[in-house]
C-alpha positions in Angstrom: 96.6 59.0 110.0 98.2 62.4 109.6 96.3 64.7 107.2 98.5 66.7 104.8 97.0 70.3 104.8 99.8 71.5 102.4 101.9 74.5 102.8 99.6 76.5 105.2 96.8 74.6 106.9 93.4 75.6 108.3 94.8 77.8 111.0 96.8 79.9 108.6 96.0 83.5 107.6 96.5 82.3 104.0 93.5 80.1 104.1 91.4 82.9 105.6 92.5 85.6 103.1 92.7 83.5 99.9 89.5 81.6 100.7 87.5 84.8 100.6 85.7 86.1 97.4 87.8 89.3 97.5 90.7 87.2 96.2 89.3 87.7 92.7 89.4 91.5 93.2 92.9 91.2 94.5 93.9 89.4 91.3 92.5 92.2 89.1 94.4 94.8 91.2 97.6 92.7 90.8 97.2 92.7 87.0 96.9 96.5 86.9 100.1 97.0 89.0 102.2 94.1 87.6 101.7 95.6 84.1 103.7 98.6 85.1 107.0 96.6 85.2 108.2 96.5 81.6 110.0 93.2 81.8 107.1 91.5 83.4 104.7 93.1 80.9 106.8 92.1 78.0 106.6 88.4 78.9 102.8 88.6 79.2 102.4 90.6 75.9 104.6 88.3 73.9 103.7 84.9 75.4 100.1 85.1 76.6 96.7 85.0 74.9 94.9 86.6 77.8 93.1 89.1 75.5 91.8 86.4 73.2 90.9 83.8 75.8 90.6 85.6 79.2 88.4 82.9 80.8 91.0 80.1 80.3 93.7 82.4 81.7 91.5 83.2 84.7 90.7 79.6 85.4 94.4 78.5 85.1 95.5 81.2 87.5 92.7 80.6 90.0 93.4 76.8 89.9 97.1 77.4 90.5 96.5 79.7 93.5 93.9 77.3 95.0 96.2 74.3 94.5 99.2 76.0 96.2 97.0 77.4 99.0 94.6 74.5 99.8 96.1 71.5 98.1 98.4 68.9 99.7 102.1 69.5 99.7 102.5 67.1 96.7 99.8 68.9 94.7 101.4 72.3 95.4 104.8 71.1 94.4 103.5 69.5 91.2 101.6 72.6 90.2 104.7 74.8 90.8 106.9 72.4 88.8 104.6 72.8 85.8 104.9 76.6 86.1 108.6 76.5 86.4 108.8 74.4 83.1 106.6 76.9 81.3 108.7 79.9 82.6 111.8 78.4 81.0 110.2 79.1 77.6 109.1 82.7 78.4 112.0 85.0 77.4 112.8 87.6 74.9 113.5 91.4 74.5 111.4 94.1 76.0 110.6 96.8 73.4 110.2 99.5 76.0 113.6 99.2 77.7 115.5 97.2 75.1 116.5 94.8 77.9 116.2 91.0 77.8 113.7 89.4 80.1 113.0 85.9 81.4 110.0 84.7 83.4 112.5 82.6 85.4 114.5 85.7 86.5 114.3 85.9 90.3 113.8 89.7 90.2 110.8 89.4 87.8 109.3 86.6 89.8 109.7 88.5 93.0 107.8 91.5 91.5 105.0 89.3 90.3 104.8 87.4 93.7 104.9 90.6 95.8 102.2 92.4 93.8 100.0 89.4 93.9 100.1 88.6 97.6 100.0 92.3 98.5 96.9 92.7 96.3 95.2 89.7 98.0 95.8 91.3 101.4 94.7 94.8 100.3 91.4 93.4 98.8 90.7 91.3 101.9 91.2 94.3 104.2 89.0 96.5 102.0 86.2 94.1 101.1 86.2 91.4 103.8 87.3 92.5 107.2 90.2 94.2 109.1 93.3 92.3 109.9 95.6 93.1 112.8 99.2 94.1 111.9 100.4 90.8 113.4 98.1 88.8 111.0 99.1 90.9 108.0 102.8 90.1 108.8 101.9 86.5 109.3 100.1 86.3 106.0 103.1 87.8 104.1 105.5 85.5 105.9 103.4 82.5 105.1 103.4 83.4 101.4 107.2 83.2 101.3 106.7 79.5 100.9 104.6 80.0 97.8 107.4 82.1 96.3 110.2 79.6 97.2 108.1 76.9 95.5 108.6 78.7 92.2 112.3 79.0 92.6 112.7 82.5 94.1 115.5 82.5 96.7 114.1 82.6 100.2 116.3 85.5 101.3 115.0 87.9 98.6 111.3 87.5 99.4 109.8 90.2 101.7 108.0 88.7 104.6 106.3 91.6 106.5 104.4 94.8 106.0 107.6 96.8 106.6 109.8 94.8 104.2 107.1 95.0 101.5 107.0 98.7 101.8 110.8 98.8 101.5 110.7 96.5 98.5 108.1 98.5 96.6 110.0 101.7 97.2 113.2 100.1 95.8 111.5 99.0 92.6 109.4 102.1 91.9 112.0 103.6 89.6 111.9 100.6 87.3 108.2 101.1 86.5 107.0 102.4 83.1 103.9 103.1 81.2 103.6 101.5 77.8 100.8 100.7 75.2 100.9 97.1 76.3 100.6 98.1 80.0 97.7 100.4 79.4 96.0 97.6 77.4 96.4 95.2 80.3 95.2 97.7 82.8 92.1 98.5 80.8 91.5 94.8 80.3 91.6 94.3 84.1 89.2 97.2 84.6 86.7 96.3 81.9 87.1 92.7 81.0 85.4 91.4 77.9 84.7 87.7 78.1 85.1 86.8 74.5 84.2 83.2 73.7 81.4 82.9 76.2 77.7 82.6 75.1 76.0 86.0 75.0 73.6 85.1 77.9 76.5 84.3 80.1 78.4 87.4 79.1 75.4 89.6 80.0 75.7 88.3 83.6 79.4 88.0 84.0 80.7 91.2 82.4 78.7 93.5 84.7 80.0 91.5 87.7 83.5 92.0 86.4 82.9 95.7 86.1 82.0 95.9 89.8 85.2 93.9 90.6 87.3 96.0 88.2 86.1 99.2 90.0 86.8 97.6 93.3 90.3 96.7 92.2 91.1 100.1 90.7 90.0 101.8 93.9 92.9 100.0 95.7 95.7 101.0 93.4 98.1 103.1 95.4 98.1 106.9 94.8 101.8 106.8 93.8 101.0 104.6 90.8 97.7 106.0 89.6 99.0 108.6 87.2 101.5 106.1 85.8 98.7 103.7 85.2 96.4 106.3 83.6 93.9 106.0 86.4 91.7 108.7 87.9 92.6 110.5 91.1 91.6 108.4 94.1 89.8 111.4 95.5 87.2 110.9 92.8 86.6 107.3 93.9 85.3 105.7 97.0 85.5 102.0 97.9 82.6 100.2 96.2 80.0 98.6 98.5 81.4 95.6 100.3 78.3 93.5 99.8 78.1 94.3 96.1 81.8 93.3 95.6 81.3 90.0 97.4 78.1 89.3 95.5 79.8 90.0 92.1 82.9 87.9 93.1 80.6 85.0 94.1 78.7 85.3 90.8 81.9 85.2 88.8 83.2 82.2 90.8 80.0 80.2 90.2 79.3 81.4 86.7 82.7 80.6 85.4 83.1 77.5 87.5 86.3 78.7 89.1 88.0 76.6 91.8 88.3 77.5 95.5 89.5 81.0 94.9 86.4 83.2 95.3 85.5 81.8 98.7 84.7 78.4 100.1 86.5 78.3 103.4 83.9 77.5 106.0 86.7 76.7 108.4 88.0 80.2 108.2 84.6 81.7 109.1 84.2 83.6 105.8 81.2 83.6 103.5 81.2 80.3 101.7 80.0 78.8 98.4 80.1 75.1 99.6 82.4 72.4 100.6 86.1 72.5 99.8 86.9 70.8 96.5 90.1 68.9 95.8 92.0 71.3 93.4 94.0 70.0 90.5 97.4 71.2 89.5 97.4 73.5 86.5 99.5 76.1 84.7 99.2 79.7 85.6 100.1 81.1 82.2 
């Protein structure tokens, strides 16, 4: 009987990268950079409760990423279908530019996708292990399938290190600082886990600070001033073991799904056997 390993499979670079605890750091880096695009930020500010209920948002996003990466093809398609339905209701007017926005707009979805997968790759390279240029290209090419699943036209999704570099250069002029963006960036750097019991917060929030510092250290020099971040010369990459320990603590403490590292098949540090992820909304 043929086993359905989903979009990627155990021999993929995607299983190796997204199965590592550094994925959580990559997610926090992505939040800081994604916030700089005013149309993407407007959708989050006007349609998300991430500040009031960050744990639920984190669990939904982690479950979605794990389902698309490690679930069967049917599970990945079902999860993406839910997100596409939610996106149809996320639209409005951006107060920064005065332009209308829609979460279903291919340009906005491409920005969110590219920043996310590039951040997973950056975090893995910094806090897990080096990747050859060929494996970096392979990872980015694999992730095109995750983008297409959400309705992004195949031809507009970058699929290599060089095409990602060209894409980010093309969109740089659209990026802006706003009060909402700075709020989101500070949230990603110093997450306050409102709603959790005090004893759990005393453990989780310091772990998030380590992860937030690790994520901030990876924000490109060209975006740091725009994001209100200190010069990278004043920062060094946090200790790799400390980052992995903090990421594992968050994964276990908040009962996150596979994102955070359980891929024994990939040869990375593990937390246990691979669970069967459920489809959920990344909202």
